[in-house]
C-alpha positions as CSV (number, residue, x, y, z in Angstrom):
1,M,0.0,0.0,0.0
2,T,1.3,3.5,-1.0
3,R,2.4,5.5,2.0
4,K,0.5,8.7,2.5
5,L,2.2,11.9,3.7
6,K,0.3,13.2,6.7
7,I,0.2,17.0,6.2
8,G,-0.3,19.7,8.8
9,V,-1.0,23.2,7.3
10,A,0.4,26.2,9.1
11,G,-1.7,29.1,7.7
12,L,-5.0,28.9,5.9
13,G,-4.6,32.0,3.8
14,R,-4.2,32.5,0.0
15,G,-1.1,30.3,-0.3
16,F,-3.1,27.4,1.2
17,A,-6.1,28.2,-1.0
18,V,-4.1,28.1,-4.2
19,M,-2.4,24.8,-3.1
20,L,-5.6,23.2,-1.8
21,P,-6.6,21.6,-5.2
22,T,-3.3,19.7,-5.1
23,L,-3.5,18.7,-1.5
24,A,-7.2,17.6,-1.8
25,R,-6.7,15.6,-5.0
26,D,-3.3,13.9,-4.8
27,P,-3.7,10.4,-3.3
28,R,-0.2,10.5,-1.8
29,V,-1.1,13.1,0.8
30,A,-3.7,13.3,3.6
31,L,-4.6,16.6,5.3
32,M,-4.5,15.8,9.0
33,A,-4.5,19.1,10.8
34,A,-4.1,22.9,10.5
35,A,-3.3,26.0,12.5
36,D,-4.7,29.5,11.9
37,P,-5.7,32.3,14.2
38,R,-9.1,32.8,12.4
39,V,-12.0,30.8,13.9
40,E,-13.9,30.7,10.6
41,A,-10.9,29.2,8.8
42,R,-10.4,26.5,11.4
43,A,-14.1,25.6,11.4
44,R,-14.1,25.3,7.6
45,F,-11.1,23.1,7.6
46,T,-12.6,20.8,10.2
47,A,-15.8,20.5,8.2
48,D,-14.0,19.9,4.9
49,F,-11.5,17.3,6.1
50,N,-12.7,16.0,9.5
51,A,-9.3,17.1,10.8
52,K,-7.9,18.7,13.9
53,T,-7.2,22.4,14.1
54,Y,-5.1,24.6,16.4
55,E,-4.8,28.3,17.1
56,S,-1.0,28.2,17.1
57,V,1.6,26.7,14.8
58,E,3.5,25.5,17.8
59,A,0.6,23.3,18.9
60,L,0.2,22.0,15.3
61,C,3.9,21.0,15.3
62,S,3.2,18.9,18.4
63,D,0.6,16.8,16.7
64,P,1.9,13.2,16.5
65,N,-0.3,12.4,13.5
66,V,1.5,14.9,11.3
67,D,4.8,14.2,9.6
68,V,5.0,17.2,7.2
69,I,4.3,20.8,8.0
70,Y,3.3,22.9,5.1
71,V,4.2,26.5,6.1
72,A,1.9,28.9,4.3
73,T,1.9,31.7,6.8
74,P,2.9,35.3,5.9
75,H,6.4,35.8,4.5
76,Q,7.9,37.3,7.7
77,L,6.8,34.3,9.7
78,H,8.3,31.5,7.5
79,A,11.6,31.2,9.3
80,E,10.1,30.9,12.8
81,H,7.4,28.4,11.8
82,A,9.9,26.3,9.8
83,R,12.1,26.3,12.8
84,L,9.3,25.1,15.1
85,A,8.4,22.3,12.6
86,A,12.0,21.1,12.3
87,L,12.5,21.1,16.0
88,A,9.4,18.9,16.4
89,G,10.9,16.4,13.9
90,K,8.6,17.3,11.1
91,N,9.6,17.6,7.4
92,V,9.0,21.1,6.1
93,L,7.4,22.4,2.9
94,V,7.6,26.2,3.1
95,E,6.0,28.6,0.6
96,K,8.2,31.0,-1.4
97,P,9.9,33.2,-0.6
98,M,11.9,31.0,1.8
99,A,12.3,33.9,4.2
100,I,13.1,37.6,4.1
101,S,16.8,37.5,5.0
102,L,19.8,35.3,4.3
103,A,20.5,34.9,8.0
104,Q,17.0,33.4,8.4
105,C,17.6,31.0,5.5
106,E,20.9,29.9,7.0
107,A,19.2,29.2,10.3
108,M,16.4,27.2,8.7
109,I,18.9,25.1,6.8
110,E,21.0,24.4,9.9
111,T,18.0,23.6,12.1
112,S,16.6,21.2,9.5
113,R,20.0,19.5,9.0
114,K,20.5,19.0,12.8
115,A,16.9,17.7,13.1
116,N,17.5,15.3,10.1
117,V,14.4,16.4,8.3
118,H,13.9,17.6,4.8
119,L,13.3,21.2,3.9
120,I,11.7,22.0,0.6
121,V,10.6,25.4,-0.6
122,G,7.6,25.7,-2.9
123,H,5.4,26.2,-4.6
124,S,7.4,28.3,-7.0
125,H,6.7,28.2,-10.7
126,S,10.0,26.6,-11.4
127,F,8.3,23.3,-10.3
128,D,5.9,23.7,-13.4
129,A,6.2,20.9,-16.0
130,P,6.9,23.2,-19.0
131,Y,10.0,24.7,-17.4
132,A,11.2,21.2,-16.2
133,R,10.7,19.9,-19.8
134,A,12.7,22.9,-21.2
135,R,15.5,22.1,-18.8
136,Q,15.4,18.5,-20.0
137,L,15.7,19.6,-23.6
138,I,18.6,21.8,-22.8
139,D,20.4,19.1,-20.9
140,G,19.9,16.8,-24.0
141,G,22.6,18.9,-25.7
142,E,20.9,19.2,-29.1
143,F,20.4,22.9,-28.9
144,G,23.7,23.9,-27.4
145,T,24.5,26.2,-24.5
146,V,22.0,28.6,-23.0
147,R,23.2,32.1,-23.9
148,M,20.3,34.4,-23.0
149,I,16.9,34.2,-21.3
150,T,14.1,36.7,-21.6
151,A,11.3,36.6,-19.0
152,L,8.5,39.0,-18.5
153,D,5.1,39.2,-16.8
154,Y,2.4,41.9,-16.6
155,T,-0.3,41.5,-14.0
156,D,-2.5,43.4,-11.5
157,F,-0.3,42.3,-8.5
158,A,0.0,45.8,-7.0
159,Y,-3.8,46.2,-6.7
160,R,-4.8,42.8,-5.3
161,P,-6.3,43.1,-1.8
162,R,-3.6,43.3,0.9
163,R,-3.2,43.4,4.6
164,P,-1.1,46.3,5.9
165,E,2.1,44.3,6.3
166,E,1.8,43.1,2.7
167,L,2.3,46.7,1.6
168,D,5.6,46.9,3.5
169,T,8.7,45.6,1.7
170,A,10.6,45.3,5.0
171,Q,8.0,42.6,6.1
172,G,8.2,40.7,2.8
173,G,5.7,42.7,0.8
174,G,6.0,43.9,-2.8
175,A,6.7,42.4,-6.2
176,I,10.3,41.4,-5.4
177,F,9.5,39.1,-2.5
178,G,6.1,38.0,-3.9
179,Q,6.8,37.7,-7.6
180,A,10.5,37.8,-8.4
181,A,11.0,34.8,-6.3
182,H,9.1,32.9,-9.0
183,Q,10.9,34.5,-12.0
184,V,14.4,34.2,-10.5
185,D,13.8,30.6,-9.6
186,I,12.7,29.8,-13.2
187,V,15.6,31.5,-15.0
188,R,18.2,30.0,-12.6
189,L,16.7,26.5,-13.4
190,L,16.8,27.1,-17.1
191,A,20.3,28.7,-17.1
192,G,21.8,25.7,-15.2
193,E,24.7,27.9,-14.0
194,R,25.5,29.9,-10.9
195,A,24.3,33.4,-11.0
196,R,27.2,35.9,-10.8
197,S,25.7,39.4,-10.5
198,V,22.5,41.4,-10.8
199,R,21.6,45.0,-11.8
200,A,18.1,46.0,-11.2
201,V,15.6,48.9,-11.0
202,T,12.4,48.7,-9.0
203,G,9.3,50.8,-9.5
204,A,6.9,52.1,-6.8
205,W,4.7,54.3,-8.9
206,D,1.5,54.6,-6.8
207,R,1.8,56.4,-3.4
208,A,-1.4,54.6,-2.3
209,R,0.4,51.3,-2.7
210,P,3.8,51.9,-1.0
211,I,5.6,48.8,-2.3
212,D,7.7,47.9,-5.3
213,G,5.1,47.0,-7.9
214,A,7.4,46.6,-10.8
215,Y,11.1,45.8,-11.6
216,A,13.5,45.2,-14.4
217,A,16.7,43.3,-13.9
218,L,19.8,41.9,-15.7
219,L,21.1,38.7,-14.2
220,T,24.5,37.4,-15.3
221,F,25.8,33.8,-14.9
222,E,29.3,32.4,-14.5
223,N,29.4,31.0,-18.0
224,G,28.6,34.4,-19.6
225,A,24.9,33.8,-20.1
226,C,22.4,36.5,-19.1
227,A,18.8,36.8,-18.2
228,T,16.5,39.8,-18.4
229,L,13.6,39.9,-16.0
230,T,10.7,42.3,-16.4
231,Y,7.6,42.5,-14.2
232,S,4.8,45.0,-13.9
233,G,2.0,44.6,-11.4
234,Y,0.2,47.8,-12.2
235,G,-2.8,46.3,-13.9
236,H,-2.7,47.8,-17.4
237,F,-1.5,45.2,-20.0
238,N,-2.1,41.5,-19.2
239,S,0.6,39.2,-20.5
240,D,-1.7,36.2,-20.5
241,E,-2.7,37.6,-23.9
242,W,0.7,36.2,-25.0
243,Q,0.0,32.8,-23.4
244,N,-3.2,32.2,-25.5
245,W,-5.3,33.5,-22.6
246,I,-4.2,30.7,-20.3
247,G,-3.9,32.2,-16.8
248,E,-1.1,31.6,-14.3
249,M,-3.0,28.8,-12.6
250,G,-3.5,26.9,-15.9
251,Q,-7.1,28.1,-16.4
252,K,-8.6,29.3,-19.7
253,K,-9.5,33.0,-19.5
254,A,-11.7,35.3,-21.5
255,P,-9.7,38.0,-23.3
256,S,-9.6,40.8,-20.7
257,R,-7.5,43.4,-19.1
258,N,-6.5,43.5,-15.5
259,G,-8.8,45.4,-13.1
260,R,-8.3,47.5,-9.9
261,K,-10.4,47.6,-6.8
262,T,-10.2,50.6,-4.4
263,F,-11.0,50.7,-0.7
264,A,-12.0,53.4,1.7
265,S,-9.5,52.3,4.3
266,A,-6.9,49.8,5.2
267,A,-9.4,48.1,7.5
268,D,-11.9,47.8,4.7
269,E,-9.3,46.2,2.4
270,T,-8.2,43.7,5.1
271,A,-11.8,42.8,5.8
272,F,-12.4,42.3,2.1
273,K,-9.4,40.0,1.8
274,Q,-10.3,38.0,4.9
275,S,-13.8,37.5,3.6
276,H,-12.4,36.0,0.4
277,N,-9.8,33.8,2.1
278,Y,-10.4,30.2,3.0
279,G,-13.2,30.1,5.6
280,G,-14.5,33.5,4.7
281,V,-18.1,34.2,3.8
282,N,-17.1,35.0,0.2
283,H,-14.5,32.3,-0.3
284,Q,-15.0,30.3,-3.5
285,H,-13.1,27.0,-3.7
286,S,-12.0,26.2,-7.3
287,R,-13.2,22.7,-8.3
288,A,-12.4,23.1,-12.0
289,M,-9.8,20.8,-13.4
290,P,-6.8,22.5,-15.0
291,E,-7.0,23.0,-18.7
292,A,-3.2,23.4,-19.1
293,H,-0.1,23.7,-17.1
294,Q,0.6,26.7,-14.8
295,H,3.1,29.3,-15.9
296,F,4.7,32.7,-15.0
297,G,4.4,34.7,-18.2
298,P,6.3,34.5,-21.5
299,I,9.8,33.2,-21.3
300,I,12.2,32.6,-24.2
301,V,15.5,30.6,-23.7
302,S,18.0,31.5,-26.4
303,C,20.4,28.6,-26.9
304,E,23.3,28.4,-29.5
305,H,21.2,26.4,-32.0
306,A,17.5,27.2,-31.1
307,D,15.1,29.3,-29.1
308,L,12.9,27.5,-26.6
309,R,9.6,28.9,-25.3
310,P,7.9,27.1,-22.4
311,M,4.1,27.3,-22.9
312,P,1.1,26.1,-20.9
313,D,0.8,23.1,-23.2
314,G,4.4,22.2,-23.8
315,V,7.6,23.8,-25.2
316,M,7.8,25.6,-28.5
317,I,11.1,24.9,-30.3
318,Y,12.2,27.5,-32.9
319,Q,15.0,26.4,-35.1
320,N,16.0,27.0,-38.8
321,G,13.1,29.3,-39.4
322,E,10.5,26.8,-38.2
323,G,8.6,26.3,-34.9
324,K,7.3,23.1,-33.5
325,L,5.6,22.2,-30.2
326,D,7.0,19.5,-27.9
327,P,3.7,18.8,-26.2
328,L,2.9,17.9,-22.6
329,P,-0.3,16.1,-21.5
330,V,-2.9,18.2,-19.6
331,P,-2.2,17.7,-15.8
332,S,-4.8,15.7,-13.9
333,I,-3.6,17.3,-10.6
334,P,-2.3,20.9,-10.5
335,R,1.1,21.3,-9.0
336,A,1.6,17.5,-8.7
337,E,5.3,18.2,-9.2
338,V,5.5,19.7,-5.7
339,I,4.2,16.5,-4.2
340,D,6.5,14.4,-6.5
341,E,9.5,16.2,-5.0
342,L,8.2,16.2,-1.4
343,Y,7.2,12.5,-1.6
344,D,10.6,11.4,-3.1
345,A,12.4,13.3,-0.3
346,V,10.4,12.1,2.7
347,V,9.6,8.5,1.5
348,N,12.5,7.7,-0.8
349,D,15.1,9.9,0.8
350,K,15.9,11.5,-2.6
351,A,17.6,14.8,-2.4
352,P,15.1,17.5,-3.5
353,L,16.0,20.2,-6.1
354,H,14.1,23.0,-4.3
355,D,15.9,22.6,-1.0
356,G,17.1,25.3,1.4
357,E,20.3,26.0,-0.4
358,W,18.5,26.4,-3.7
359,A,15.9,28.7,-2.3
360,M,18.5,30.8,-0.4
361,A,20.3,31.4,-3.7
362,T,17.0,32.7,-5.2
363,L,16.4,34.9,-2.2
364,E,19.9,36.3,-2.5
365,V,19.1,37.4,-6.0
366,C,15.9,39.0,-4.9
367,L,17.6,40.9,-2.0
368,A,20.3,42.0,-4.4
369,M,17.7,43.4,-6.8
370,L,16.4,45.6,-4.0
371,Q,19.9,46.7,-3.0
372,S,20.9,47.3,-6.6
373,S,17.9,49.6,-7.1
374,R,18.6,51.5,-3.9
375,E,22.3,52.0,-4.6
376,G,22.2,52.3,-8.4
377,R,24.9,49.7,-9.0
378,E,25.6,46.1,-9.9
379,I,25.6,43.6,-7.0
380,A,27.8,40.6,-6.9
381,L,26.3,37.3,-5.6
382,D,28.0,35.1,-3.0
383,H,25.5,32.3,-2.1
384,Q,24.6,30.8,-5.4
385,D,23.7,27.2,-6.0
386,K,24.0,25.2,-9.3
387,R,21.9,22.1,-10.0
């Protein structure tokens, strides 16, 4: 009989809601318990899964029927909650970004190592099958060395409902922590080399949303390759138009532009967000099956002998004036790749790709992007990881 991973969820907010279709459908996992300060979220979880709930993460980590803690609490709490889980002997799956400082990352890695538990960071979109397939094609050698990667994404990120701390970069808010963590992870995976330096400019263009809502960056790698990363979350152009109107979560969308919702006060905005979170009166659980793979905007990988473009339905290969699709089957379970990696680590003791060292290297790039923009200079990188 296949072993099930017994999952305890720390935090029943948006991260959990987006990961819920995976956790509910994958037969390799069982949702055993959860912790959240919101009474309504705990009540909903108990009703949905006939499972225990706790007010604190510390209490959740003491549950003997849990062997993996999925940390989906706010960014600034990841390090402490991952520490509590590891000290309790639980394997840890922590949402991106891993933490908000390199010191926190180092402490998480050390604590997990001493406790002899696995630490995996995800979901980030570098788990997505089209990027993994592109990396396989690159590793096959037919297309030669990666020379340049172009990645861009245009969304309404800056205007999605936020709690006050999510509008504070120092607490892990903003596009760099929330979105660049995806994009940097993807280009590092595709480049297959250690990043060497970054030069970036961030944009905070709306005084009512005091966070970095956009950025542009040039990332260089040790073998001379480079990647350009462009992101705008200001809700004008929607780059899903260039993905055949397949949204980030793999769902088909009607052609549309992004929208903006305004609020009379921070309290109203927080209340609106809470009402739409898991357990809230306006929460809508997605039961639709994915129509394609998830993605993070248009990406082109320029190799010596071809350009590769990961798409929601496969990888486009452009070579000798022609383009052809290397297709991927429609996923039956969204984000199953996360469970693949978690299951292989915990059950088969296989070293995961998205471990603490990998995720710390991504965070270093993100922090260097912020520093580069502040100081107006290129920032050298010292904590990079090559897989």
